[in-house]
N, C-alpha and C positions, 0 to 999 in steps of 0.2 A: 544578606548583604544589603546595606542601605544605599540607594542611589537617588538621583533626581531625574525624573522622566518628564521632559517638557517643562522643567522648572518646579515640578511637584514632587514631594518626598514620597518614596515608595520602597518597599522591601521585596527583594527577589527571593524566589525559592532557594532553599539551601543547596540543592543538587541540580546541576544542569541537565536538560533532557536531550541535548545533542551537542556535538562538537564538530568543528570544521577546520579547514586550513587557516582561515583568517581569525576565527574567534569561537566563542562558546555561547550557546543559547540557553536562556533561563526563562522560566515562567514568572509572571507577576500579575497582580490583580489591577484592573483598570475599571473605573465606574461603568457598570453595565455589561462588562465583558472581561475576558481574560486576553492578555496580550503576551508577546514574546519580546525579550530583549537580547540583542546580540552584543556581547562585550568583546571588543577587539583585543587580540593578543598584544602585549606591550613589547613589540619587537622593533620599534622605531617607526617613523613615518606617521606618527599620531596626528601631527598638524595637517598633513595632506589628507588624511582620512577624514578629519573633522571638516575640512573645506568641502570635500566631496559629499559628505553626509548632509551638510547644510544646504548644498546645491540641490541634492535629490529631494530633501524634505520641502524645499521651497518651490521646486518645479516637478511635481508629480505628473504622470500621464493624465490626460483629460478623462480617461475611463479606467478605473481601477478594478472594475468588475462588470459583468454583463448586466443588461437591463433588468432581467428577472432576478439576478442575484444568486442563482443556484447552479450556474454552468461553469464559470471560470472566475478567477480572482488573482490579482497581483499582490504579492506580499511586499509592497513597496515601503521603504522607510517612512515612518510617520512622524517621529519626534526624536530629538537629540537626547541622549542619556549621558549624564555626567556624574562623577563622584561627588560626595558631599563637599569636598574642598574645591569643586569647580573644574577639576580636570576632565577632559573629554574621555568618555568610556565606550560609547557605542550608539546604537539606534534601536528604536522599538518598531514593531511591525505586528501584523495579525498573526494569531496562533492557530495553526491548522491541526484539528484533532480527528482521530479515527480515520486516518489516511495512510496510504502506503506510497512508496516511491514508484514512479512510472517504470523504473527499471525492473521491478518485480513482474510487471506485465509484459515487458519486452524480452527479458532473459529467461523467464519460466512460463512462457505462454501456453505450453502443452501440459504442464503439471500444476497449474495454478491452484486448483481446488485442494490438492494435497499439500501445497505449501502455505496457502493463506486461509483455507477453510472453504466449506461448501457455499458460503454466501457469495464467493467470487466465481462460482462455477459458470455463470453466464458469460464470463469473459474468457473462458478457456477455449483455445483453438483446438481443432478446426470445426466449427459449426457455423451455419448461417447467422444465428443470433449473435455469436461472439464477434463475427466480422462486422455486423451492423453496429454493435456497441463500440467496437474499436474505431470504426469510421467516425462515429460521433465524438470519441475522445480526440482523434486526430484533428477534427474540425475545431474543437475547443482549444487545443494547443495552438493551432494556427491563429485563432482569434486573440489569444494571449500575446503572441509575438507581434501581431498586427497592432495591438494597442500600444506596445512599447515603441514600435517603429513609427507610429502615426505622429509622434511629436517632432520627428525629423532631426533629433539630436542624440538618440540613444542607439547603441548596438550592444547586444548581450555578450557576444564573444565566447561565452562558455555555456551555450545552450545544450543541455543533455538530460536524459531521463532522470538522473539523480536529483536534478533541481526542479522536478515537477512532481507534485503530490496529487494523488487522486483518491477520492473516497469511493465507497461502494456504490453510491448513487451516480457516479460519473462526474462529480465536481472536480475541476482541475485547478491547482494553485501553483503559480510560478514563484519560487523562493530564490534567495541569493541575488536579489535585484540590486544590491548595494555595490556590486563590483562591475557595473556596466561601463562601457566607454561613453564619454560625453563630448560632443562637438557643438560648436556654435558658429553658424554661418560657414560651415565647411572647415573651420579651424579646430584643432584638437584642444579641448579644455582639460579633460581628465582621461588619461590613458588606462587601458585594462590589459594586463599581461597574463590574465588567467585564461587557460584553454585546456581542452582534453583531446588527446590525439585521435581517438576514435570518432570524434565529431568535428575535427578540423578539416577545412577544405584543402585541396592539394596545394594551393598557393602558400599555405602555411608551412609547408616543408621545403619551399624554395628559398635558398640562402639569400638571394638578392631581395626577394620580397620581405623576408624577415628583417634584413638590415634596414630597409626603408621604414618598416613598421616600428622597429626599435628606435629609429631616428626621429620619430614623431609623425609619420604619415598615418592618418586615421584609417581604420577599417571601414568597409562599406557594408550595407545591410545584406549584400549577397553572401557575406560570410555566414550570417545567421540563416540565410536561405538554404545553404548546403546542409547545415546542422539540422534544420527543421525537416528537410526531405529525408535525411537518414533516420530521424526519429519516427517519422510517419511510416517508412518502410518497416522498421523494427516493430512498430506497434501493430501493423496489419499482418505481418508474417512471422513474427517471433524470432527473427534472425537479422543480423547486420547485413546491409546490402553488399558490403565488401568482405564478408566472411567467406573467402575462397582461398584456395592454394593454387599457385601457378608460378610463372616466371616473368620477371620484368625484362623484356627483350631489349629495351633501350639502355638499361644499366647493366644487363647481363648478370642479374642476381636472382636468387629464389625469393618467392613471396610466401611468407609463412605467418604474417601478422596482418591485422586489419590496417594498421598504419602503413605498411608497405603496399598493401593492395590499393589504398586510397591514392598513394603517391604514384603508383603504376597505372591507375585508371582501370583496375579490374573489377568493374561493376558486374554483378552476377548475370545480368541480362544485357550487358553492353556489347559493343562490336568486337571486343578483344577476347571472345570466348575461346579462341584457338590457343591462347596463352594460359588458359586455366586447366589445371590438372585435376582438381577436386572441387565440385560444386555440391554442397550439402543438400539433402532432399528438401528441407523446408523452403528453399528458394522456389520450388515448383508450385507453391501456393499462389504465386503471382497470377496464375491463370484464372483464379477465382475472383480477382479484383475487378471492379468496373473498368471498362476500357478507358474512360477519361482519367482514372487514377493511374493506370499503367502508363498512359502517355505522359502524364505530368511527372512521374518518377523517371521515365526515360529522358525527358528534357532536362531535369535538374541534375541527375546523377551521371548520365552518359554524355549527352550533347553539351551540357553546361559544365562538364568536368574541367576543361581547360578554358572555358569562356564564361566567367562569372555573370556576365550580363544576360546570358540565356537561361539562367536558373529562375525558377518560380519564386516570386516574393511571397511574403506572408499573406498579402492581400489576394494574390492570385490563387494561393492554396485555399483560402476561404471561399473564393468563387467556385472552386472545384468541389470542395467537400461539404459545405453548408447545404447546398440544395439536395445532396444525397441523404441527409439525415434530418433536416428541419421538419418535414411533414410527418415523420414517424417518431418524433421525440417522445410524445406521451405513450404511444404504443410500445416503444422500446423499453420504457421504464416499467410498464406492466409486465412485459415478458421477462425482464430481468428478475423481478421479484418472484414471479411464478416459477422460474427456473430454480431459484434458491429454495423456495418452499417445496417444490417437487423433489429436489435432491434430499432435503431433510426428511421428507416423508418416506422416500425410498430407503434412507439409512435406518429410520425407525422400524420400517417393515422388515428389513433384513435382520436387524437386531432381534426383533420378536421371533422371526422364523428360526434363527440360529438358537435362541434360548429355548424355544419350544422343541426343537429337534434334540437338543441336549437333554431336556427334561424327559422326553419320551424315551430316549435311549436309556436313561437312568432307571426309569420305571420298569422298562422291559427287562433290564438286567436284574432288578430286585425280584420281579415276578419269576424269572427263570431260576434264580438262586433259591427262592422259597419252594418252588416246585421240585427242585432236585432234592432239597433237604427232607421234605415230607413224603416223598414217594419211595424212599429207601428205608430199611429197618433202622431204628434208632438203638444205640447201645444204652446201657444202664445210666451212664453219666448224663447223656443228653436227655433221657427221660426225666431224670431228677431235675435238670435245669428247667425243662418245660413245665413240670409240675410246680416248681417253685414260682415261676412267673404267673401261672394261672392262679395259684393260691394267693399270691400278692395282689392280683387284680381283684379277686373276690373280696378280700379283706378291705381293699381300698373302696370298693363300691359300698360295702356295709358301713364303713365309717362315714362316707358321704351321706348316706340316707340317715344315719344317726344325727349328724350335724344339722341337716335340713329339718329334722323333726323338732329341734329346739333352737330356733333362730334368735338372734338379737338384732335390735333395730338401731340404725344410725340415721339421724336426720341430715339430709344433704339438700341444699337449695330449697328449703321449706317443704320437702317431700320426704316421706318415710320410706326408705329403701331397705329391704330385708337383706342383711349381709351376714352369712354364717361366720362366726368367729370361733375357731377351735384350734388351740386353746384360747380362752377369752383374753385378748390383749387389750390394754387401755386404749381408749379412743384417741388420746393424744399422739400415740405412736403411729396411728394411721394417717395423720395429717402431715403432708410434706412440709419441710421447714421453709420459711420465707427468708430470703437473703436480706441482710441489713443494707440500707442505702449507703452508697459510697460517699464518705464525707468530703472527698475532693470535689464532687460536683455540687 
């Protein structure tokens, strides 16, 4: 597919590498690197999307990546993409490779190596190393959100693990940045109606609040603060902080879903534990977290449940998490690599041990079979078979000695190597054929 990226002609890959609710993602080549193009679905609203895209391209956050360039990055819209005839098509952004969604680490925290491979073993809970690496990831996610909020005009509104990509080295990238809410001097410029129930704060389920929101009232950064706190809890413990079952005494209904638990305020470690009927065991891992992290989670998810102003901002989360991981950054990288290498070495040793055990068992079985056969009397038929095999072996040895006594020589690599040929085949038949070059190349 031919498009114009930033006014320059380019050809997209034939097949998309990902699809989303708003559009489809394609690979394309850009001088010096590869990039991704998001082509929006043609379902109306193209002009409004074009205006939003132009604004985001013209007003990116002041920091799109960390200073070192290897910890976090924003996949912010870089250039407008149009069809050849000039119609708006989408935006281009950085292409993240060799990464998985953060939801893999949050939803499968205890079986990560089995799901993603041994190279991710260092992130598998519950070990001290995995907790340290996950604290580092949580700090980097907080830095990403802080970079977006630092402009004073953007709110993500749909912050969730599926929109965060992480590599084996711990590099985190925030994608789907083109659907953010945009405000200017407190006034709403571009609204965002995208949200996910499991990461929506309790006010998002209040009909009066939703009516004001749909009427044009902008969301505050405390909305993202709640989502960020939920993600951090999930990342550290491998379970949603509101993944409980109980009863909403205010509405008199049972609580069986995360959405209902958020609405009822049933945080697993909150003050309403008497209303909870089932608290899954992974929640008990909170005792292994640093005290400052436990206090921050309590403030954001319990105290700040009905008071958004009490929730920790992205900047406050950075103040909590960065000091816990900054000094150990290099050492954590070394331990992560060593954990993966040790796991692969253990797998190799286990494979060799199993293979050796099978081989020894087979040899022992063969030895036992031969011992049984030759320790009991043989009948006439078996004696004839044994005599035939022995006679054939003797004849073969005689033929070999005969051939070696009259060798023929073949020159190979300017050296004369004695090769017995019996019967005497032509030398041309001993030379492997050479494939003809492909005319297409």
